[in-house]
DRENDO-921250 format. One record per residue (C-alpha): residue number from 1; x, y, z; chain. Coordinates in pm, 1 decimal, padded with zeros to 6 digits. Layout:
residues N
> NUM,X,Y,Z,A
...
end
This chain:
residues 268
> 1,-08230.8,-12065.9,-02939.3,A
> 2,-07971.7,-11935.6,-02694.0,A
> 3,-07716.4,-11916.8,-02974.1,A
> 4,-07955.5,-11710.3,-03187.8,A
> 5,-08026.1,-11470.9,-02900.4,A
> 6,-07653.0,-11441.8,-02829.1,A
> 7,-07578.1,-11360.3,-03194.2,A
> 8,-07855.3,-11099.4,-03201.0,A
> 9,-07711.6,-10934.4,-02889.7,A
> 10,-07362.0,-10924.0,-03041.2,A
> 11,-07502.2,-10782.4,-03365.3,A
> 12,-07694.1,-10509.2,-03181.7,A
> 13,-07385.2,-10418.0,-02978.7,A
> 14,-07175.1,-10400.8,-03296.4,A
> 15,-07429.0,-10178.5,-03476.2,A
> 16,-07456.4,-09954.0,-03171.4,A
> 17,-07077.3,-09922.4,-03154.6,A
> 18,-07053.2,-09832.4,-03520.7,A
> 19,-07325.9,-09569.5,-03487.8,A
> 20,-07157.2,-09414.5,-03186.9,A
> 21,-06825.7,-09402.3,-03376.7,A
> 22,-06992.6,-09236.7,-03672.9,A
> 23,-07154.8,-08970.3,-03455.3,A
> 24,-06822.8,-08888.0,-03284.2,A
> 25,-06637.7,-08865.4,-03615.8,A
> 26,-06881.4,-08619.5,-03775.7,A
> 27,-06953.6,-08401.3,-03476.3,A
> 28,-06817.8,-08058.5,-03583.1,A
> 29,-06591.6,-07873.4,-03342.5,A
> 30,-06723.2,-07528.8,-03245.4,A
> 31,-06522.2,-07255.1,-03420.2,A
> 32,-06555.8,-06877.5,-03381.9,A
> 33,-06540.6,-06678.6,-03702.1,A
> 34,-06422.0,-06322.7,-03739.5,A
> 35,-06389.0,-06075.8,-04023.7,A
> 36,-06125.2,-05874.9,-04203.7,A
> 37,-06179.9,-05610.0,-04469.6,A
> 38,-05956.6,-05552.6,-04773.6,A
> 39,-06110.0,-05268.6,-04976.0,A
> 40,-05969.2,-05312.8,-05327.3,A
> 41,-06110.0,-05014.5,-05518.4,A
> 42,-05762.1,-04857.1,-05550.9,A
> 43,-05597.3,-05175.0,-05682.8,A
> 44,-05544.7,-05181.0,-06059.8,A
> 45,-05551.8,-05562.4,-06073.1,A
> 46,-05889.9,-05566.1,-05899.4,A
> 47,-06026.7,-05307.0,-06141.5,A
> 48,-05909.2,-05529.6,-06428.0,A
> 49,-06086.8,-05831.2,-06277.3,A
> 50,-05759.7,-06019.9,-06221.0,A
> 51,-05713.8,-06002.8,-05844.3,A
> 52,-05771.1,-06322.8,-05645.8,A
> 53,-05710.3,-06414.1,-05281.3,A
> 54,-05581.2,-06717.4,-05093.0,A
> 55,-05625.4,-06770.8,-04718.9,A
> 56,-05358.4,-06998.2,-04569.6,A
> 57,-05294.1,-07134.5,-04918.0,A
> 58,-05657.7,-07192.6,-05015.6,A
> 59,-05868.1,-06975.9,-05253.4,A
> 60,-06128.9,-06759.5,-05081.5,A
> 61,-06379.1,-06502.9,-05206.1,A
> 62,-06332.7,-06128.8,-05153.4,A
> 63,-06674.5,-05967.6,-05114.4,A
> 64,-06723.7,-05703.5,-05382.7,A
> 65,-06755.1,-05345.3,-05264.1,A
> 66,-06691.4,-05402.3,-04893.2,A
> 67,-06385.8,-05630.5,-04928.0,A
> 68,-06517.8,-05845.6,-04641.8,A
> 69,-06365.8,-06190.1,-04577.1,A
> 70,-06500.2,-06419.3,-04301.7,A
> 71,-06253.9,-06672.6,-04159.4,A
> 72,-06184.7,-06854.9,-03829.3,A
> 73,-06031.8,-06667.7,-03538.7,A
> 74,-05654.8,-06667.8,-03506.2,A
> 75,-05359.1,-06579.9,-03722.3,A
> 76,-05403.8,-06621.2,-04095.1,A
> 77,-05204.4,-06539.8,-04406.0,A
> 78,-05372.4,-06370.8,-04702.4,A
> 79,-05208.8,-06382.3,-05045.9,A
> 80,-05327.9,-06154.0,-05324.8,A
> 81,-05229.8,-06271.5,-05670.0,A
> 82,-05285.8,-06203.5,-06038.7,A
> 83,-05514.3,-06475.5,-06174.0,A
> 84,-05369.1,-06448.5,-06526.6,A
> 85,-05005.0,-06495.9,-06425.1,A
> 86,-05017.1,-06646.1,-06074.9,A
> 87,-04782.5,-06372.2,-05954.1,A
> 88,-04821.0,-06285.8,-05586.0,A
> 89,-04878.0,-05910.2,-05564.0,A
> 90,-04898.8,-05877.2,-05186.9,A
> 91,-04914.5,-06076.8,-04864.0,A
> 92,-05061.0,-05984.2,-04528.0,A
> 93,-05069.8,-06183.2,-04204.2,A
> 94,-05363.2,-06082.8,-03983.7,A
> 95,-05469.3,-06194.1,-03637.0,A
> 96,-05845.9,-06241.7,-03667.8,A
> 97,-06031.7,-06142.0,-03348.9,A
> 98,-06407.5,-06189.6,-03313.9,A
> 99,-06580.9,-05850.7,-03304.0,A
> 100,-06265.1,-05650.0,-03382.1,A
> 101,-06215.2,-05662.0,-03760.2,A
> 102,-05899.3,-05517.0,-03914.7,A
> 103,-05949.6,-05288.7,-04216.1,A
> 104,-05705.8,-05225.0,-04499.9,A
> 105,-05712.9,-05047.9,-04834.9,A
> 106,-05527.0,-05223.3,-05115.7,A
> 107,-05320.9,-04965.1,-05300.8,A
> 108,-05183.5,-05045.9,-05648.4,A
> 109,-05169.1,-04764.1,-05909.0,A
> 110,-05083.8,-04997.6,-06202.1,A
> 111,-05095.1,-05374.6,-06256.1,A
> 112,-04712.2,-05380.5,-06254.8,A
> 113,-04693.8,-05238.1,-05901.4,A
> 114,-04695.3,-05447.8,-05583.8,A
> 115,-04996.8,-05411.5,-05356.6,A
> 116,-04953.5,-05192.5,-05049.0,A
> 117,-05180.1,-05242.0,-04746.5,A
> 118,-05266.3,-04900.0,-04607.3,A
> 119,-05489.6,-04764.7,-04333.6,A
> 120,-05809.9,-04633.6,-04498.4,A
> 121,-05829.0,-04367.0,-04226.4,A
> 122,-05457.5,-04286.9,-04227.3,A
> 123,-05486.4,-03908.9,-04246.2,A
> 124,-05781.6,-03898.3,-04007.7,A
> 125,-05588.9,-04091.7,-03743.8,A
> 126,-05265.9,-03895.5,-03790.5,A
> 127,-05196.2,-03610.4,-03548.4,A
> 128,-05167.6,-03258.9,-03685.9,A
> 129,-04824.1,-03125.3,-03775.4,A
> 130,-04659.2,-02896.4,-03518.7,A
> 131,-04637.1,-02524.1,-03586.5,A
> 132,-04404.6,-02437.3,-03871.2,A
> 133,-04423.0,-02784.3,-04029.8,A
> 134,-04636.2,-03005.4,-04249.7,A
> 135,-04644.9,-03386.1,-04251.7,A
> 136,-04594.6,-03571.2,-04578.2,A
> 137,-04603.6,-03943.7,-04644.9,A
> 138,-04483.6,-04010.9,-04998.1,A
> 139,-04368.4,-04304.2,-05213.5,A
> 140,-04216.7,-04332.0,-05560.4,A
> 141,-04446.2,-04513.5,-05805.4,A
> 142,-04285.3,-04334.9,-06101.6,A
> 143,-03989.2,-04572.9,-06111.7,A
> 144,-03940.4,-04556.1,-06487.7,A
> 145,-03880.6,-04180.7,-06453.3,A
> 146,-03717.7,-04180.3,-06108.3,A
> 147,-03517.9,-04505.1,-06120.3,A
> 148,-03367.3,-04493.9,-05771.1,A
> 149,-03404.5,-04745.1,-05490.2,A
> 150,-03412.6,-04451.9,-05247.8,A
> 151,-03497.3,-04098.5,-05356.9,A
> 152,-03447.2,-03760.2,-05193.0,A
> 153,-03751.7,-03541.9,-05262.4,A
> 154,-03659.6,-03173.9,-05255.3,A
> 155,-03947.0,-02944.6,-05157.4,A
> 156,-03941.5,-02598.2,-05321.2,A
> 157,-04121.2,-02266.4,-05340.9,A
> 158,-04178.6,-02131.4,-05692.9,A
> 159,-04216.7,-01785.2,-05841.2,A
> 160,-04190.4,-01634.2,-06186.1,A
> 161,-03920.5,-01398.4,-06302.4,A
> 162,-03996.7,-01270.1,-06652.1,A
> 163,-04085.2,-01583.7,-06849.0,A
> 164,-03887.9,-01816.9,-06624.8,A
> 165,-03974.4,-02015.5,-06313.4,A
> 166,-03741.7,-01975.2,-06016.1,A
> 167,-03732.0,-02241.1,-05745.6,A
> 168,-03632.5,-02187.3,-05383.4,A
> 169,-03546.8,-02502.7,-05181.2,A
> 170,-03730.7,-02527.3,-04849.2,A
> 171,-03659.4,-02877.6,-04717.1,A
> 172,-03571.4,-03233.2,-04827.2,A
> 173,-03753.6,-03560.0,-04760.8,A
> 174,-03470.0,-03810.9,-04758.7,A
> 175,-03462.2,-04175.2,-04869.6,A
> 176,-03816.9,-04204.4,-05000.8,A
> 177,-03901.6,-04565.3,-05090.8,A
> 178,-04115.4,-04732.0,-05358.1,A
> 179,-04421.5,-04848.7,-05165.7,A
> 180,-04666.9,-04666.2,-04942.6,A
> 181,-04694.2,-04938.2,-04679.1,A
> 182,-04325.6,-04893.0,-04595.6,A
> 183,-04349.7,-04511.1,-04593.5,A
> 184,-04395.6,-04297.8,-04282.2,A
> 185,-04508.9,-03941.6,-04223.8,A
> 186,-04216.7,-03699.6,-04231.4,A
> 187,-04199.2,-03350.5,-04087.8,A
> 188,-04124.2,-03092.2,-04358.1,A
> 189,-04060.6,-02726.0,-04287.4,A
> 190,-04322.8,-02486.3,-04421.3,A
> 191,-04058.6,-02219.7,-04482.5,A
> 192,-04105.0,-01844.4,-04506.2,A
> 193,-04341.9,-01778.5,-04792.8,A
> 194,-04298.0,-01443.5,-04968.8,A
> 195,-04584.3,-01261.0,-05137.1,A
> 196,-04466.0,-01343.2,-05491.3,A
> 197,-04440.1,-01718.3,-05428.2,A
> 198,-04704.2,-01933.5,-05594.7,A
> 199,-04937.1,-02145.6,-05377.1,A
> 200,-04815.7,-02488.2,-05270.7,A
> 201,-04482.4,-02664.4,-05300.6,A
> 202,-04308.2,-02799.4,-05611.0,A
> 203,-04076.8,-03097.2,-05587.1,A
> 204,-03759.5,-03221.5,-05755.8,A
> 205,-03565.6,-03545.3,-05719.1,A
> 206,-03219.0,-03687.1,-05667.3,A
> 207,-03078.2,-04025.9,-05574.4,A
> 208,-03028.4,-04059.4,-05201.0,A
> 209,-02661.9,-04040.6,-05103.8,A
> 210,-02541.0,-03923.8,-05446.9,A
> 211,-02558.2,-03617.9,-05670.5,A
> 212,-02757.9,-03802.2,-05939.3,A
> 213,-03059.4,-03585.8,-06011.9,A
> 214,-03363.5,-03628.8,-06235.5,A
> 215,-03334.7,-03394.8,-06534.1,A
> 216,-03594.4,-03273.4,-06778.7,A
> 217,-03567.9,-03310.3,-07156.9,A
> 218,-03380.0,-02980.8,-07173.0,A
> 219,-03098.2,-03115.9,-06955.1,A
> 220,-03173.9,-02916.4,-06639.0,A
> 221,-03326.1,-03029.9,-06311.4,A
> 222,-03685.7,-03145.9,-06340.4,A
> 223,-03947.3,-02984.1,-06116.1,A
> 224,-04300.9,-03108.5,-06069.4,A
> 225,-04575.5,-02952.6,-06277.4,A
> 226,-04835.3,-03000.2,-06002.0,A
> 227,-04794.6,-02845.1,-05655.9,A
> 228,-04841.0,-03017.9,-05321.8,A
> 229,-05088.7,-02820.4,-05111.7,A
> 230,-05137.5,-02958.5,-04756.7,A
> 231,-05475.7,-02916.6,-04588.9,A
> 232,-05517.4,-02598.3,-04392.0,A
> 233,-05617.9,-02757.4,-04060.0,A
> 234,-05381.4,-03046.5,-03984.2,A
> 235,-05127.7,-02987.7,-04263.3,A
> 236,-05108.2,-03362.5,-04327.8,A
> 237,-05097.0,-03516.2,-04675.1,A
> 238,-05028.9,-03859.3,-04827.2,A
> 239,-04892.1,-03871.3,-05181.2,A
> 240,-04764.1,-04112.5,-05442.7,A
> 241,-04551.5,-04016.6,-05741.3,A
> 242,-04696.9,-04137.2,-06069.3,A
> 243,-04596.2,-04072.4,-06435.2,A
> 244,-04846.0,-03886.7,-06656.8,A
> 245,-04795.0,-03887.9,-07033.6,A
> 246,-04790.5,-03537.4,-07179.9,A
> 247,-04721.6,-03334.4,-07493.1,A
> 248,-04368.1,-03259.9,-07612.8,A
> 249,-04214.1,-03006.3,-07377.3,A
> 250,-03850.8,-02969.7,-07270.3,A
> 251,-03960.2,-02891.4,-06912.7,A
> 252,-04085.1,-03249.7,-06881.6,A
> 253,-03910.2,-03586.2,-06882.2,A
> 254,-03841.1,-03769.4,-07207.1,A
> 255,-03855.1,-04145.0,-07156.0,A
> 256,-03828.7,-04367.0,-07466.3,A
> 257,-03941.6,-04077.3,-07687.0,A
> 258,-04253.0,-04010.4,-07478.3,A
> 259,-04282.8,-03701.5,-07259.8,A
> 260,-04408.0,-03730.7,-06901.8,A
> 261,-04453.1,-03524.2,-06592.1,A
> 262,-04446.8,-03662.4,-06237.4,A
> 263,-04772.6,-03607.1,-06054.5,A
> 264,-04766.9,-03620.2,-05669.8,A
> 265,-05122.6,-03751.8,-05650.6,A
> 266,-05317.1,-03758.5,-05327.0,A
> 267,-05408.2,-04099.8,-05183.0,A
> 268,-05707.3,-03990.7,-04972.3,A
end
């Protein structure tokens, strides 16, 4: 009888030990979760339904519309990739803090472009330009027409003389790059505008550090068809250069037998 009781006691102790081990193993550790927002409306790959996201190497869902992602606090790496090819289009490391979500806009004009992570309130947060200047942030997304690693963007007035346009250089934005997230706001002189000058500023292009310029189909320097007009209050503008296919015209750029003009489109 004593042996039976002894065995029962050992068995109960063993079962109790196993249960306690199981409870310890499956007790979840408390983790704080925070949020980050990646608004993807301006990303061509997202519009095509091809953009996917990985968080620290693992797939994660990007909430449609808001771009909200909920993950644990701390530093995390987000990879944005093309689902059809697996190509990584952009990476961003973010320190997730509970109650203080970071917000980014994903900027990608075409599916061939890398993704830039930009401040959705960039122009709102930027201070106004000082008197006599405007502020321009600009990047070259027209690489097939402006094939330079770094580009000098020449800012010009324009007026008409007879049937011809005449351009008057005002200032130069030097060493413009190919992505907006590496671009910064530059001070550009407003210049002295005469009464016969047309509204806004028209731009032309050359390779930084050389005399290589972008010519039109007629063999002379190309000037933008669309003017840059900064806002009247802060005189701050954010632009990206993009190619627009157009009709045959020697004032535009001929690339592989197709005519284009370069449009300095506004980001915001």
